[in-house]
C-alpha positions in Angstrom: -105.7 16.8 -2.6 -105.4 18.1 0.9 -107.1 14.9 2.2 -104.7 12.8 0.2 -101.7 14.7 1.7 -103.2 14.3 5.2 -103.6 10.5 4.7 -100.0 10.2 3.5 -98.8 12.1 6.5 -100.8 9.9 8.8 -99.5 6.7 7.1 -95.9 7.9 7.3 -96.3 8.7 11.0 -97.8 5.3 11.9 -95.3 3.5 9.7 -92.4 5.3 11.4 -93.7 4.6 14.9 -94.1 0.9 14.0 -90.6 0.8 12.5 -89.1 2.3 15.7 -91.1 0.0 17.9 -90.1 -3.2 16.1 -86.5 -1.9 15.7 -86.2 -2.4 19.4 -86.7 -6.1 18.8 -84.9 -6.3 15.5 -83.0 -9.4 16.7 -86.3 -11.2 16.3 -86.3 -10.3 12.6 -82.6 -11.0 12.2 -83.3 -14.6 13.1 -84.7 -14.8 9.5 -81.1 -14.2 8.2 -80.4 -17.7 9.6 -83.8 -19.4 8.9 -84.1 -18.2 5.3 -80.7 -19.6 4.1 -81.2 -22.7 6.2 -84.6 -23.4 4.6 -82.9 -22.8 1.2 -80.1 -25.3 2.0 -82.7 -28.0 2.9 -84.5 -27.3 -0.4 -81.2 -27.4 -2.2 -80.3 -30.9 -1.0 -83.8 -32.2 -1.5 -84.1 -31.0 -5.1 -80.6 -31.8 -6.2 -81.3 -35.4 -5.0 -84.7 -35.4 -6.8 -83.2 -34.2 -10.1 -80.1 -36.5 -9.8 -77.2 -36.4 -12.2 -79.2 -36.2 -15.5 -80.7 -32.8 -14.6 -83.8 -33.4 -16.7 -86.6 -30.9 -16.2 -89.4 -31.9 -13.9 -92.9 -30.6 -14.7 -91.2 -28.0 -16.9 -88.8 -26.8 -14.3 -85.0 -27.3 -14.5 -82.9 -27.5 -11.3 -81.6 -24.0 -11.7 -85.1 -22.6 -12.1 -86.2 -24.6 -9.1 -83.5 -23.1 -6.9 -84.3 -19.6 -8.2 -87.9 -20.3 -7.4 -87.2 -21.2 -3.7 -84.9 -18.3 -3.4 -87.6 -16.0 -4.7 -90.3 -17.4 -2.3 -88.0 -16.8 0.7 -87.3 -13.2 -0.4 -90.9 -12.4 -1.3 -92.0 -13.7 2.0 -89.8 -11.2 3.8 -91.5 -8.4 1.8 -95.1 -9.5 2.1 -95.3 -11.0 5.6 -98.4 -9.8 7.5 -99.8 -9.9 11.0 -103.0 -7.9 10.5 -105.2 -10.9 11.4 -103.5 -11.4 14.8 -103.6 -7.7 15.7 -107.3 -7.2 14.8 -108.5 -10.3 16.6 -106.6 -9.2 19.7 -108.2 -5.8 19.6 -111.7 -7.3 19.3 -111.1 -9.9 22.0 -109.8 -7.4 24.5 -112.3 -4.7 23.6 -109.7 -2.2 22.6 -111.1 -2.0 19.1 -113.6 0.5 20.6 -110.9 3.1 20.8 -110.6 3.1 17.0 -114.3 3.9 16.8 -113.4 7.1 18.6 -110.4 8.0 16.4 -110.6 9.9 13.1 -108.8 7.1 11.3 -110.1 3.9 9.7 -108.6 0.9 11.5 -107.8 -0.9 8.2 -105.8 2.2 7.0 -104.0 2.2 10.4 -103.2 -1.5 10.1 -101.9 -1.1 6.6 -99.7 1.8 7.7 -98.3 -0.5 10.4 -97.5 -3.1 7.9 -95.6 -0.6 5.8 -93.4 0.3 8.7 -92.9 -3.3 9.7 -91.9 -4.4 6.2 -89.5 -1.5 5.7 -87.7 -2.9 8.7 -88.0 -6.4 7.2 -86.5 -5.1 3.9 -83.4 -3.8 5.7 -82.7 -6.6 8.2 -84.1 -9.6 6.4 -84.4 -9.1 2.6 -81.1 -7.3 1.9 -78.8 -9.7 3.8 -80.5 -12.8 2.5 -80.5 -11.7 -1.2 -76.7 -11.1 -0.8 -76.3 -14.6 0.8 -78.3 -16.3 -2.0 -76.5 -14.3 -4.7 -72.9 -14.5 -3.5 -72.7 -17.6 -1.2 -75.1 -20.0 -3.0 -74.2 -18.4 -6.4 -77.9 -18.3 -7.4 -78.9 -15.6 -9.9 -81.4 -13.6 -7.9 -82.0 -10.9 -10.5 -85.6 -11.0 -11.9 -86.0 -11.5 -15.6 -88.7 -8.8 -15.7 -87.9 -6.3 -12.9 -90.9 -4.1 -13.5 -93.5 -6.9 -13.6 -91.8 -8.6 -10.7 -92.0 -5.4 -8.5 -95.7 -5.0 -9.5 -96.5 -8.6 -8.7 -94.8 -8.4 -5.3 -96.8 -5.3 -4.6 -100.0 -7.1 -5.5 -98.9 -10.0 -3.2 -98.2 -7.5 -0.5 -101.8 -6.2 -0.8 -103.3 -9.7 -1.1 -101.6 -10.9 2.0 -102.8 -7.9 3.9 -106.5 -8.0 2.8 -106.8 -11.7 3.2 -105.4 -11.6 6.8 -107.6 -8.6 7.6 -110.6 -10.5 6.5 -109.6 -13.4 8.8 -109.1 -10.9 11.6 -112.6 -9.5 11.0 -114.1 -13.0 11.7 -113.3 -12.2 15.3 -116.4 -9.9 15.4 -118.5 -13.1 15.1 -116.2 -15.7 16.7 -114.3 -13.5 19.3 -111.4 -15.9 18.9 -110.2 -16.3 15.3 -107.2 -18.4 16.1 -108.8 -21.5 14.7 -109.5 -19.9 11.3 -106.0 -18.4 11.4 -104.4 -21.8 12.0 -106.4 -23.5 9.3 -105.7 -20.8 6.7 -102.0 -20.7 7.5 -101.8 -24.5 7.1 -103.6 -24.3 3.8 -101.6 -21.3 2.6 -98.3 -22.9 3.4 -99.1 -25.7 1.0 -101.4 -24.2 -1.6 -99.5 -20.9 -2.0 -96.5 -22.7 -3.5 -94.2 -21.9 -0.6 -93.4 -25.5 0.1 -93.6 -27.0 -3.4 -94.3 -25.4 -6.8 -98.0 -25.8 -7.6 -97.2 -27.5 -11.0 -96.4 -30.6 -8.9 -100.0 -30.8 -7.7 -102.7 -32.9 -9.4 -104.2 -31.1 -12.4 -107.7 -30.8 -10.9 -106.2 -29.0 -7.8 -104.1 -26.8 -10.0 -107.3 -25.7 -11.9 -109.1 -25.0 -8.6 -106.2 -22.8 -7.4 -107.0 -20.4 -10.2 -110.1 -19.4 -8.2 -108.5 -19.4 -4.8 -106.3 -16.6 -3.3 -103.4 -18.7 -2.3 -101.3 -18.7 -5.5 -101.4 -14.9 -5.8 -99.4 -14.5 -2.5 -96.4 -16.6 -3.4 -96.5 -18.8 -6.5 -97.4 -16.0 -9.0 -94.8 -13.5 -7.9 -92.2 -16.2 -7.7 -92.9 -17.4 -11.2 -93.0 -13.8 -12.5 -89.6 -13.4 -10.9 -88.4 -16.5 -12.8 -89.8 -15.1 -16.0 -92.4 -17.7 -17.0 -95.8 -18.8 -15.6 -97.5 -22.2 -16.0 -100.3 -23.8 -14.0 -102.7 -26.7 -14.9 -101.0 -27.0 -18.3 -101.8 -23.3 -19.1 -98.9 -21.0 -19.9 -99.5 -17.3 -19.7 -97.5 -14.2 -20.6 -96.2 -12.4 -17.6 -98.3 -9.3 -18.1 -101.5 -11.3 -18.3 -101.0 -13.3 -15.1 -99.9 -10.1 -13.2 -103.1 -8.4 -14.4 -105.2 -11.4 -13.2 -103.4 -11.1 -9.9 -104.4 -7.5 -9.8 -108.0 -8.4 -10.4 -107.8 -11.0 -7.6 -106.5 -8.2 -5.3 -109.4 -5.9 -6.2 -111.9 -8.7 -5.4 -110.2 -9.3 -2.1 -110.3 -5.6 -1.3 -114.1 -5.6 -2.0 -114.6 -8.6 0.2 -112.7 -6.9 3.0 -114.9 -3.8 2.7 -118.1 -5.8 2.7 -116.9 -7.8 5.8 -115.8 -4.6 7.6 -119.2 -2.9 7.1 -121.0 -6.0 8.4 -118.6 -6.3 11.3 -119.0 -2.7 12.3 -122.8 -3.0 12.0 -122.7 -6.0 14.3 -120.2 -4.2 16.7 -122.6 -1.2 17.0 -125.7 -3.5 17.3 -124.3 -5.2 20.4 -123.3 -1.9 21.9 -119.5 -2.0 21.1 
């Protein structure tokens, strides 16, 4: 119990320092207040043109649901955005990771605490203003149909983003520079996560493949849970079931992160730090 309280105290301290550090550059985050709605406006004009005047559902999604979906993807992105991969590869490349070997704190826990502080700031200066804009300017209902399941799914997406990016950052122990992997993953994620287009518009064979890849669990799943229904590859699932599957995917990613971390530290120590 004492150990848990100590870890919570450390996490709070790191998160607070990160919050204060990034608050000095909060105008960088506030740019999202413009970018988010602008992205939504683009999607609005694209999909209203696609649906046309008849308003018939496309791949099971009506226009209103489509607009809620893209509003949800933007808002969820503000809550789950992560930079653990960039930070870790910089520490490895510059040799500063050695300092964490001398500290009584696991670097992954430190990085996770940093993300908490960074996303609290994002919640205040990005999420809250944009949800008000979507709700009152664009008149889009941004209240989740299942609030509890939506919050849990967003939390899982938060964890999934962190552990995936941390795994990518760990590749720097073998490659020194992980920018190539980061760029490839970001390109794939922007398409296969459902951030640019709902996954139900992809070919069915690709939709089936996405069940076994991590991408949909970062954006598509929480956005569909927000909307109140989930369908992929012609398979409809109850909200509780897909959220539980998302949770299992997070656990598997956490296990992969631990495996890679131990291998990376072994390699780090083998070459003398």
